[in-house]
C-alpha positions as a Markdown table, in Angstrom:
| # | Residue | x | y | z |
|---|---|---|---|---|
| 1 | Met | 93.6 | 91.0 | 97.9 |
| 2 | Thr | 93.2 | 87.3 | 97.2 |
| 3 | Thr | 89.6 | 86.1 | 96.4 |
| 4 | Ala | 88.6 | 83.3 | 98.4 |
| 5 | Ser | 89.3 | 79.8 | 96.7 |
| 6 | Thr | 86.5 | 76.9 | 95.6 |
| 7 | Arg | 89.1 | 74.5 | 97.8 |
| 8 | Gln | 91.5 | 75.5 | 100.9 |
| 9 | Pro | 93.7 | 72.9 | 102.0 |
| 10 | Ala | 94.0 | 72.0 | 105.4 |
| 11 | Leu | 96.5 | 74.6 | 107.6 |
| 12 | Thr | 99.4 | 73.8 | 109.4 |
| 13 | Gly | 101.5 | 75.2 | 112.7 |
| 14 | Thr | 100.4 | 75.4 | 116.5 |
| 15 | Pro | 97.4 | 74.3 | 117.9 |
| 16 | Ser | 95.8 | 77.8 | 118.5 |
| 17 | Leu | 97.1 | 79.2 | 115.2 |
| 18 | Met | 95.8 | 76.5 | 112.9 |
| 19 | Arg | 92.2 | 76.7 | 115.0 |
| 20 | Glu | 92.2 | 80.5 | 114.7 |
| 21 | Met | 92.8 | 79.9 | 110.5 |
| 22 | Asn | 90.8 | 77.0 | 110.5 |
| 23 | Val | 88.0 | 79.1 | 111.8 |
| 24 | Arg | 88.9 | 82.1 | 109.4 |
| 25 | Ala | 88.7 | 80.0 | 106.5 |
| 26 | Ala | 85.4 | 78.3 | 107.4 |
| 27 | Leu | 84.0 | 81.2 | 107.5 |
| 28 | Gly | 84.7 | 82.9 | 104.3 |
| 29 | Leu | 83.7 | 79.9 | 102.8 |
| 30 | Leu | 80.0 | 79.9 | 103.9 |
| 31 | Val | 80.6 | 83.8 | 103.1 |
| 32 | Glu | 81.0 | 82.4 | 99.6 |
| 33 | His | 79.3 | 79.8 | 99.3 |
| 34 | Gly | 76.3 | 80.3 | 101.4 |
| 35 | Pro | 74.6 | 77.4 | 103.4 |
| 36 | Leu | 76.5 | 74.9 | 103.6 |
| 37 | Ser | 76.7 | 71.4 | 105.7 |
| 38 | Arg | 79.1 | 69.9 | 107.6 |
| 39 | Ala | 80.0 | 67.6 | 104.9 |
| 40 | Glu | 80.0 | 69.8 | 102.3 |
| 41 | Leu | 82.5 | 72.5 | 104.5 |
| 42 | Ala | 84.3 | 69.6 | 105.1 |
| 43 | Ser | 84.9 | 68.8 | 101.3 |
| 44 | Leu | 85.6 | 72.3 | 100.5 |
| 45 | Thr | 88.6 | 72.7 | 103.7 |
| 46 | Gly | 89.7 | 69.0 | 103.1 |
| 47 | Leu | 89.9 | 68.6 | 107.3 |
| 48 | Ser | 88.1 | 65.7 | 108.7 |
| 49 | Lys | 83.9 | 65.9 | 109.5 |
| 50 | Val | 84.9 | 66.0 | 113.1 |
| 51 | Thr | 87.5 | 68.9 | 112.8 |
| 52 | Thr | 84.5 | 70.9 | 110.6 |
| 53 | Gly | 82.0 | 70.1 | 112.9 |
| 54 | Gln | 84.2 | 71.8 | 115.9 |
| 55 | Leu | 84.9 | 75.0 | 113.4 |
| 56 | Leu | 81.0 | 75.0 | 113.1 |
| 57 | Gly | 80.6 | 75.0 | 116.7 |
| 58 | Arg | 83.1 | 77.5 | 117.2 |
| 59 | Leu | 81.3 | 79.8 | 115.0 |
| 60 | Gly | 78.4 | 79.1 | 116.7 |
| 61 | Glu | 79.8 | 79.7 | 120.5 |
| 62 | Leu | 81.1 | 83.6 | 118.6 |
| 63 | Gly | 77.6 | 83.9 | 117.7 |
| 64 | Leu | 79.2 | 83.8 | 113.7 |
| 65 | Ala | 77.1 | 80.8 | 112.5 |
| 66 | Glu | 73.9 | 79.3 | 113.0 |
| 67 | Ile | 71.7 | 76.1 | 111.4 |
| 68 | Val | 69.3 | 77.2 | 109.1 |
| 69 | Gly | 67.4 | 74.7 | 107.8 |
| 70 | Thr | 68.2 | 70.6 | 106.8 |
| 71 | Arg | 69.1 | 69.4 | 103.8 |
| 72 | Ser | 68.1 | 65.4 | 102.0 |
| 73 | Gly | 71.2 | 63.2 | 101.0 |
| 74 | Ala | 71.4 | 60.4 | 99.2 |
| 75 | Arg | 71.8 | 57.8 | 102.6 |
| 76 | Gly | 71.1 | 58.7 | 105.8 |
| 77 | Pro | 68.7 | 61.4 | 107.5 |
| 78 | Asn | 68.9 | 65.5 | 106.6 |
| 79 | Ala | 71.9 | 66.9 | 107.1 |
| 80 | Glu | 71.7 | 70.4 | 108.8 |
| 81 | Val | 72.8 | 73.3 | 106.6 |
| 82 | His | 74.6 | 75.9 | 108.7 |
| 83 | Gly | 74.5 | 79.7 | 107.4 |
| 84 | Ile | 76.2 | 82.5 | 108.3 |
| 85 | Val | 74.3 | 85.3 | 111.1 |
| 86 | Ala | 74.7 | 88.5 | 108.8 |
| 87 | Ser | 73.6 | 90.9 | 111.6 |
| 88 | Ala | 76.4 | 89.3 | 114.2 |
| 89 | Ala | 79.0 | 92.3 | 113.3 |
| 90 | Tyr | 79.1 | 95.4 | 110.9 |
| 91 | Val | 81.8 | 97.5 | 109.1 |
| 92 | Val | 81.5 | 101.2 | 107.8 |
| 93 | Gly | 83.4 | 102.2 | 105.1 |
| 94 | Val | 84.0 | 106.0 | 103.8 |
| 95 | Asp | 85.3 | 108.0 | 101.2 |
| 96 | Val | 87.1 | 111.0 | 102.2 |
| 97 | Gly | 86.6 | 114.0 | 100.1 |
| 98 | Pro | 88.2 | 117.7 | 100.5 |
| 99 | Arg | 84.4 | 118.7 | 101.5 |
| 100 | Glu | 82.3 | 116.0 | 102.4 |
| 101 | Leu | 82.6 | 112.1 | 103.3 |
| 102 | Thr | 80.5 | 109.7 | 102.2 |
| 103 | Ala | 80.0 | 106.6 | 104.4 |
| 104 | Ser | 77.6 | 103.1 | 104.7 |
| 105 | Thr | 77.5 | 100.2 | 106.9 |
| 106 | Cys | 78.4 | 96.1 | 105.5 |
| 107 | Asp | 77.2 | 93.3 | 107.4 |
| 108 | Leu | 79.1 | 89.8 | 107.5 |
| 109 | Met | 77.6 | 88.8 | 104.3 |
| 110 | Gly | 77.9 | 92.0 | 101.8 |
| 111 | Gln | 75.0 | 93.9 | 102.7 |
| 112 | Glu | 75.1 | 97.6 | 102.4 |
| 113 | Gly | 73.0 | 100.0 | 104.4 |
| 114 | Pro | 72.0 | 103.2 | 103.2 |
| 115 | Arg | 74.3 | 105.7 | 102.1 |
| 116 | Val | 74.8 | 108.9 | 104.5 |
| 117 | Thr | 77.3 | 112.1 | 103.5 |
| 118 | Leu | 78.9 | 114.6 | 106.4 |
| 119 | Arg | 80.0 | 118.3 | 105.1 |
| 120 | Val | 83.3 | 118.6 | 106.8 |
| 121 | Pro | 83.5 | 122.6 | 107.5 |
| 122 | Ser | 86.7 | 124.5 | 107.1 |
| 123 | Arg | 86.4 | 125.3 | 111.1 |
| 124 | Gly | 84.9 | 123.9 | 114.4 |
| 125 | Pro | 84.9 | 120.4 | 116.0 |
| 126 | Leu | 83.7 | 118.2 | 112.5 |
| 127 | Ser | 87.2 | 120.2 | 110.8 |
| 128 | Asp | 89.3 | 117.6 | 112.7 |
| 129 | Pro | 89.4 | 113.9 | 110.9 |
| 130 | Arg | 88.6 | 111.8 | 114.0 |
| 131 | Thr | 85.9 | 113.1 | 114.9 |
| 132 | Ala | 84.4 | 114.2 | 111.6 |
| 133 | Val | 85.0 | 110.2 | 110.8 |
| 134 | Glu | 83.3 | 109.0 | 114.0 |
| 135 | Ala | 80.5 | 111.4 | 113.4 |
| 136 | Val | 80.0 | 110.1 | 109.6 |
| 137 | Ala | 80.4 | 106.6 | 111.1 |
| 138 | Asp | 77.2 | 107.0 | 113.5 |
| 139 | Lys | 75.2 | 108.9 | 111.4 |
| 140 | Ala | 75.7 | 105.4 | 108.9 |
| 141 | Leu | 74.8 | 103.1 | 111.5 |
| 142 | Glu | 71.5 | 105.0 | 112.6 |
| 143 | Ala | 70.6 | 105.1 | 109.1 |
| 144 | Ala | 70.8 | 100.9 | 109.2 |
| 145 | His | 69.2 | 100.9 | 113.0 |
| 146 | Val | 72.7 | 99.4 | 113.7 |
| 147 | Ser | 74.1 | 100.3 | 117.0 |
| 148 | Arg | 77.5 | 101.0 | 117.7 |
| 149 | Lys | 78.4 | 98.0 | 119.4 |
| 150 | Arg | 78.0 | 95.9 | 116.7 |
| 151 | Leu | 80.3 | 97.7 | 114.7 |
| 152 | Arg | 83.7 | 95.1 | 114.6 |
| 153 | Gly | 85.6 | 97.2 | 111.5 |
| 154 | Leu | 86.1 | 100.7 | 109.9 |
| 155 | Ala | 88.1 | 101.6 | 106.2 |
| 156 | Ile | 88.7 | 105.1 | 105.2 |
| 157 | Gly | 89.5 | 105.4 | 101.9 |
| 158 | Leu | 91.2 | 108.8 | 100.6 |
| 159 | Pro | 93.1 | 110.7 | 98.5 |
| 160 | Gly | 97.0 | 110.5 | 99.1 |
| 161 | Leu | 99.7 | 108.7 | 100.1 |
| 162 | Val | 99.5 | 105.7 | 103.0 |
| 163 | Gln | 102.6 | 104.4 | 104.8 |
| 164 | Pro | 102.3 | 101.0 | 104.1 |
| 165 | Glu | 105.2 | 100.0 | 107.6 |
| 166 | Thr | 102.8 | 102.4 | 109.8 |
| 167 | Gly | 99.0 | 102.3 | 108.1 |
| 168 | Asp | 98.6 | 105.8 | 108.6 |
| 169 | Val | 98.7 | 108.9 | 106.1 |
| 170 | Gly | 101.5 | 110.4 | 104.8 |
| 171 | Phe | 100.5 | 113.4 | 102.2 |
| 172 | Ser | 97.3 | 114.2 | 101.0 |
| 173 | Phe | 97.1 | 116.9 | 98.4 |
| 174 | Asp | 93.8 | 117.7 | 99.2 |
| 175 | Leu | 93.5 | 116.9 | 103.2 |
| 176 | Pro | 96.1 | 118.7 | 105.0 |
| 177 | Arg | 94.4 | 118.3 | 108.1 |
| 178 | Trp | 94.7 | 114.6 | 108.0 |
| 179 | Lys | 98.1 | 113.7 | 109.2 |
| 180 | Glu | 100.2 | 110.5 | 111.3 |
| 181 | Gly | 97.9 | 109.4 | 113.9 |
| 182 | Val | 94.7 | 109.6 | 113.1 |
| 183 | Arg | 94.2 | 105.9 | 112.2 |
| 184 | Asp | 95.3 | 105.0 | 115.8 |
| 185 | Ser | 93.2 | 107.8 | 117.7 |
| 186 | Leu | 90.4 | 106.1 | 115.7 |
| 187 | Ala | 91.4 | 102.9 | 116.3 |
| 188 | Ala | 92.0 | 103.7 | 120.2 |
| 189 | Ser | 88.2 | 105.6 | 120.1 |
| 190 | Leu | 86.7 | 102.5 | 118.6 |
| 191 | Ser | 88.3 | 99.9 | 119.6 |
| 192 | Ile | 88.0 | 98.3 | 116.7 |
| 193 | Pro | 90.7 | 97.6 | 113.5 |
| 194 | Val | 90.9 | 101.0 | 111.6 |
| 195 | Thr | 91.9 | 100.8 | 108.2 |
| 196 | Ile | 93.1 | 104.0 | 106.0 |
| 197 | Asp | 94.2 | 103.4 | 102.7 |
| 198 | Asn | 94.1 | 105.3 | 99.1 |
| 199 | Asp | 91.1 | 105.5 | 97.5 |
| 200 | Val | 92.1 | 104.4 | 94.3 |
| 201 | Asn | 93.7 | 101.1 | 95.4 |
| 202 | Leu | 90.6 | 100.4 | 97.0 |
| 203 | Ala | 88.4 | 100.7 | 94.5 |
| 204 | Ala | 91.2 | 98.0 | 93.0 |
| 205 | Val | 89.9 | 95.6 | 95.4 |
| 206 | Ala | 86.4 | 96.2 | 94.6 |
| 207 | Glu | 87.1 | 95.8 | 90.8 |
| 208 | His | 89.2 | 92.8 | 91.4 |
| 209 | Arg | 86.9 | 91.1 | 93.8 |
| 210 | His | 83.8 | 91.9 | 91.7 |
| 211 | Gly | 84.3 | 93.4 | 88.6 |
| 212 | Ala | 86.1 | 94.1 | 85.6 |
| 213 | Ala | 89.5 | 92.2 | 87.1 |
| 214 | Val | 87.6 | 89.1 | 88.3 |
| 215 | Gly | 90.3 | 86.4 | 87.8 |
| 216 | Val | 92.9 | 88.7 | 86.7 |
| 217 | Gln | 96.2 | 88.8 | 88.7 |
| 218 | Asp | 97.7 | 91.7 | 87.2 |
| 219 | Phe | 96.2 | 94.6 | 86.3 |
| 220 | Val | 96.6 | 98.6 | 86.6 |
| 221 | Leu | 93.5 | 100.7 | 87.6 |
| 222 | Leu | 93.5 | 104.0 | 86.4 |
| 223 | Trp | 91.1 | 106.7 | 88.3 |
| 224 | Val | 90.3 | 109.8 | 86.1 |
| 225 | Gly | 88.5 | 112.1 | 88.0 |
| 226 | Arg | 89.1 | 115.3 | 89.7 |
| 227 | Gly | 92.0 | 113.8 | 90.4 |
| 228 | Ile | 94.3 | 111.6 | 88.2 |
| 229 | Gly | 95.3 | 107.9 | 90.0 |
| 230 | Ser | 96.4 | 104.6 | 89.5 |
| 231 | Ala | 96.7 | 101.5 | 91.4 |
| 232 | Ile | 98.9 | 98.5 | 90.3 |
| 233 | Val | 97.9 | 94.7 | 91.0 |
| 234 | Leu | 100.7 | 92.1 | 91.0 |
| 235 | Ser | 99.9 | 88.6 | 91.6 |
| 236 | Gly | 96.5 | 89.4 | 93.0 |
| 237 | Glu | 97.9 | 92.1 | 96.0 |
| 238 | Val | 98.0 | 96.0 | 95.5 |
| 239 | His | 101.6 | 97.2 | 95.0 |
| 240 | Arg | 102.4 | 100.4 | 97.6 |
| 241 | Gly | 106.0 | 100.9 | 96.6 |
| 242 | Ala | 108.4 | 102.0 | 99.3 |
| 243 | Ser | 106.7 | 104.9 | 100.8 |
| 244 | Gly | 103.5 | 104.1 | 99.8 |
| 245 | Ala | 103.5 | 106.3 | 96.6 |
| 246 | Ala | 102.8 | 103.6 | 93.8 |
| 247 | Gly | 100.1 | 104.4 | 91.7 |
| 248 | Glu | 100.4 | 108.5 | 92.0 |
| 249 | Leu | 100.4 | 109.2 | 88.5 |
| 250 | Gly | 99.2 | 112.7 | 88.6 |
| 251 | Tyr | 102.9 | 113.4 | 89.2 |
| 252 | Leu | 104.4 | 111.6 | 86.3 |
| 253 | Pro | 106.6 | 114.3 | 84.4 |
| 254 | Val | 105.3 | 115.1 | 81.2 |
| 255 | Pro | 107.5 | 116.8 | 78.5 |
| 256 | Gly | 106.1 | 120.2 | 78.0 |
| 257 | Val | 103.7 | 121.0 | 80.9 |
| 258 | Asp | 105.0 | 122.5 | 84.1 |
| 259 | Leu | 106.6 | 120.4 | 86.6 |
| 260 | Pro | 105.5 | 121.0 | 90.5 |
| 261 | His | 107.8 | 123.1 | 92.1 |
| 262 | His | 106.9 | 121.9 | 96.1 |
| 263 | Ile | 103.9 | 119.7 | 96.0 |
| 264 | Ser | 103.7 | 120.1 | 99.9 |
| 265 | Arg | 102.5 | 123.4 | 98.9 |
| 266 | Arg | 99.6 | 122.0 | 97.1 |
| 267 | Asp | 101.3 | 122.9 | 93.8 |
| 268 | Lys | 99.2 | 119.7 | 90.9 |
| 269 | Gly | 101.3 | 117.5 | 89.2 |
| 270 | Ala | 102.4 | 117.4 | 85.2 |
| 271 | Phe | 100.3 | 114.6 | 84.5 |
| 272 | Gln | 97.4 | 116.0 | 86.5 |
| 273 | Arg | 97.7 | 119.1 | 84.8 |
| 274 | Leu | 97.4 | 117.5 | 81.3 |
| 275 | Ala | 94.7 | 114.9 | 81.9 |
| 276 | Gly | 92.8 | 116.3 | 85.0 |
| 277 | Glu | 89.2 | 117.5 | 85.2 |
| 278 | Glu | 90.4 | 120.9 | 84.5 |
| 279 | Ala | 92.5 | 120.2 | 81.5 |
| 280 | Ile | 89.6 | 118.0 | 79.3 |
| 281 | Leu | 86.9 | 120.5 | 80.5 |
| 282 | Glu | 89.0 | 123.7 | 78.8 |
| 283 | Ala | 90.0 | 121.2 | 75.7 |
| 284 | Ala | 86.2 | 120.4 | 75.2 |
| 285 | Arg | 85.6 | 124.2 | 74.5 |
| 286 | Thr | 88.1 | 124.3 | 72.0 |
| 287 | Tyr | 85.9 | 122.1 | 70.3 |
| 288 | Gly | 82.9 | 123.6 | 70.8 |
| 289 | Val | 81.5 | 121.8 | 73.9 |
| 290 | Arg | 79.8 | 123.7 | 76.3 |
| 291 | Ala | 79.1 | 121.8 | 79.5 |
| 292 | Ala | 79.1 | 122.5 | 82.9 |
| 293 | Thr | 81.4 | 119.3 | 83.5 |
| 294 | Ala | 84.3 | 117.4 | 82.2 |
| 295 | Pro | 81.9 | 114.3 | 82.6 |
| 296 | Glu | 79.2 | 115.8 | 80.4 |
| 297 | Ala | 81.4 | 117.0 | 78.2 |
| 298 | Leu | 82.5 | 113.9 | 77.1 |
| 299 | Ala | 79.0 | 112.2 | 77.6 |
| 300 | Ala | 78.3 | 114.6 | 75.0 |
| 301 | Gly | 80.3 | 111.7 | 72.8 |
| 302 | Val | 82.0 | 114.4 | 70.0 |
| 303 | Pro | 84.6 | 112.2 | 68.0 |
| 304 | Ala | 87.5 | 115.0 | 68.4 |
| 305 | Leu | 87.1 | 115.4 | 72.1 |
| 306 | Leu | 87.4 | 111.6 | 73.4 |
| 307 | Asp | 90.0 | 111.1 | 71.2 |
| 308 | Asp | 91.9 | 114.3 | 72.4 |
| 309 | Val | 91.2 | 112.8 | 76.0 |
| 310 | Ala | 92.4 | 109.3 | 74.9 |
| 311 | His | 95.8 | 110.6 | 73.6 |
| 312 | Arg | 96.3 | 112.4 | 76.9 |
| 313 | Leu | 95.5 | 109.5 | 79.4 |
| 314 | Ala | 97.5 | 107.1 | 77.1 |
| 315 | Val | 100.2 | 108.9 | 77.8 |
| 316 | Gly | 100.2 | 107.5 | 81.5 |
| 317 | Val | 98.6 | 104.4 | 80.8 |
| 318 | Ala | 101.8 | 103.9 | 78.5 |
| 319 | Ala | 104.1 | 104.9 | 81.1 |
| 320 | Val | 103.0 | 102.2 | 83.8 |
| 321 | Cys | 102.4 | 99.4 | 81.4 |
| 322 | Ala | 105.7 | 100.0 | 79.7 |
| 323 | Val | 107.0 | 99.1 | 83.0 |
| 324 | Val | 105.0 | 96.8 | 84.2 |
| 325 | Asp | 103.3 | 95.2 | 81.4 |
| 326 | Pro | 99.7 | 94.2 | 82.2 |
| 327 | Gly | 97.6 | 92.5 | 80.2 |
| 328 | Leu | 94.2 | 94.5 | 81.3 |
| 329 | Val | 93.7 | 98.7 | 81.9 |
| 330 | Val | 90.7 | 99.4 | 83.8 |
| 331 | Leu | 89.3 | 102.9 | 83.2 |
| 332 | Thr | 86.9 | 104.2 | 86.1 |
| 333 | Gly | 86.5 | 107.5 | 87.8 |
| 334 | Pro | 83.9 | 109.8 | 86.9 |
| 335 | Leu | 85.2 | 110.8 | 83.2 |
| 336 | Ala | 85.7 | 107.1 | 82.7 |
| 337 | Val | 82.1 | 106.6 | 83.5 |
| 338 | Ala | 81.2 | 109.3 | 81.0 |
| 339 | Gly | 83.6 | 108.0 | 77.9 |
| 340 | Gly | 82.3 | 104.5 | 78.3 |
| 341 | Val | 83.7 | 101.8 | 76.2 |
| 342 | Thr | 83.9 | 104.1 | 73.3 |
| 343 | Leu | 87.1 | 106.1 | 75.4 |
| 344 | Cys | 88.5 | 102.7 | 76.1 |
| 345 | Asp | 89.0 | 102.0 | 72.7 |
| 346 | Arg | 90.5 | 104.8 | 72.3 |
| 347 | Val | 93.1 | 104.8 | 74.5 |
| 348 | Ala | 94.2 | 101.4 | 73.8 |
| 349 | Glu | 94.6 | 102.5 | 70.5 |
| 350 | Ala | 97.0 | 105.8 | 71.4 |
| 351 | Val | 98.8 | 103.4 | 74.0 |
| 352 | Ala | 99.6 | 101.1 | 71.2 |
| 353 | Ser | 100.7 | 103.2 | 69.3 |
| 354 | Ile | 103.7 | 104.8 | 71.7 |
| 355 | Ala | 104.6 | 102.2 | 73.4 |
| 356 | Pro | 105.6 | 98.2 | 72.5 |
| 357 | Val | 102.7 | 97.2 | 74.6 |
| 358 | His | 99.2 | 96.1 | 74.1 |
| 359 | Pro | 96.9 | 95.8 | 76.8 |
| 360 | Lys | 92.9 | 95.1 | 76.8 |
| 361 | Val | 91.7 | 98.7 | 78.5 |
| 362 | Val | 87.9 | 97.9 | 79.1 |
| 363 | Pro | 85.6 | 100.1 | 81.5 |
| 364 | Thr | 84.8 | 99.9 | 84.7 |
| 365 | Gly | 82.5 | 97.0 | 86.1 |
| 366 | Val | 82.0 | 98.8 | 89.6 |
| 367 | Ala | 80.5 | 102.1 | 88.4 |
| 368 | Asp | 78.8 | 103.0 | 91.9 |
| 369 | Ala | 80.8 | 103.9 | 95.0 |
| 370 | Pro | 84.1 | 101.7 | 93.9 |
| 371 | Val | 85.6 | 103.4 | 97.0 |
| 372 | Leu | 83.2 | 102.0 | 99.6 |
| 373 | Arg | 82.8 | 99.0 | 97.8 |
| 374 | Gly | 86.1 | 98.3 | 98.3 |
| 375 | Gly | 86.4 | 99.3 | 102.3 |
| 376 | His | 84.1 | 97.3 | 103.2 |
| 377 | Leu | 85.9 | 94.3 | 101.6 |
| 378 | Val | 89.0 | 95.2 | 102.9 |
| 379 | Ala | 86.7 | 95.7 | 106.3 |
| 380 | Leu | 85.5 | 92.9 | 106.2 |
| 381 | Asp | 88.6 | 90.9 | 105.8 |
| 382 | Ala | 90.0 | 92.3 | 108.8 |
| 383 | Val | 87.1 | 91.4 | 110.6 |
| 384 | Arg | 86.8 | 88.1 | 110.1 |
| 385 | Gln | 90.4 | 87.8 | 111.0 |
| 386 | Phe | 89.8 | 89.7 | 114.1 |
| 387 | Val | 87.2 | 87.3 | 115.2 |
| 388 | Ala | 88.4 | 84.3 | 114.3 |
| 389 | Ala | 91.2 | 85.0 | 116.9 |
| 390 | Gly | 88.4 | 85.4 | 119.4 |
C-alpha cells in the first residue's frame, strides 16, 4: 500500500518486464497528475522522450490514454497533452455485512458511481456468497450505466480473516457461509482479478491514500462500531501476520472480562465485550443517556460517558502501541465518528496514563464509506497492473 511518488526512477530488467513496469508507471502518473505532455511525463519517469513517446503510444493502443489537448511551451510548437480515458475500465468495490452488501463502481480516474445495496437472505440463491456478490456488482454496474464487459476488477471487504498466502477467506465471525474458495470461484466466473481483504485493512488503505494518515508510514487504525478491529500499517504496508489475524483486536484478552471458549462457535472476544457497540450502549444507560444506538449515545457528548468509552478503548490502543509504537492512531467507524475529536483527545490521554507511549490520536479523514473507497483503490491497483501487461 504505497502512494505514487512525484518522480519514478527508470526501471531495469528484461525488455518485456521493463515495458510492463514503465507502462504501469506512466499510467499511474497520468492518474496522479492529470493530463501530461510527453516532456512532462519523461521528466517524471526519468525516461527519454523517445521511450516516453512509445509508452504513450502503447497506452493509446490499449485504449487507456488519448490526446486531450495541447499546451504551449517556451519555444517551439505546442505540445500534445495526453490524459487517461477514465471510462476505458471500471472496478467494483463491495462492502460485505452480515445482512447486506453495499457496492459501487469506480472508473480509472477514481470517480465513484452510485452506491447500491442488496439484502442477503438466510436461504435461497442469494445466500450463496458468489451469487450475492455477482448480483450486487451487476446492480452497481447498471446504476452507473456500465456494461459488464468494461468491468476489469473487483475488491471485497469483509469482517474476518483473509489468508495471506491464498488471498481467500479464512474465518469470519459474522459470515459463516464465506469460506475458502469464494475468491477463486468469483475470479473464474467473472474472468477478472478479484481481491478479498479484511474490511478494516481496506479502510486503512483509504486512510493512507486520502485521509488522516497521508504521508505517514507507520500508524494504527482502530475501527469502533458493531465490531472492534484494527489495522497495523508499517513502512507503508498493512501488516497481516502469519495467518491474517494481525489487527483482530476484538479478541484481545482483557482482565476481568470473560474469554471466548471457542471462537468458531461464535463466541465474542474479550475486548469486543468491553468496548463494542453493545457494551457502550449499556454503559450509556448507567449515565442516564437514553439512545437507540451507541453512536447516538456518544453524539450526545456527555463527558462522563466519553471518559468511560475512552478508557475502554485505551486498553486496546495501549496494547497495540506498546508493541509497535506508532506515532499516529486513527479512530474510525460509527462510534469513533460520533465521538469525534473529543473522544480522540480523551483516548490519547488515557493511553499515555497506562503505557509509556504517546501516539497522536486523530479522527478519520475518510468518514464516508472507507471500506468501499479502500476497495476501489486496491482494485484499481490490480487493474492498472493487469492492463499494463496487456
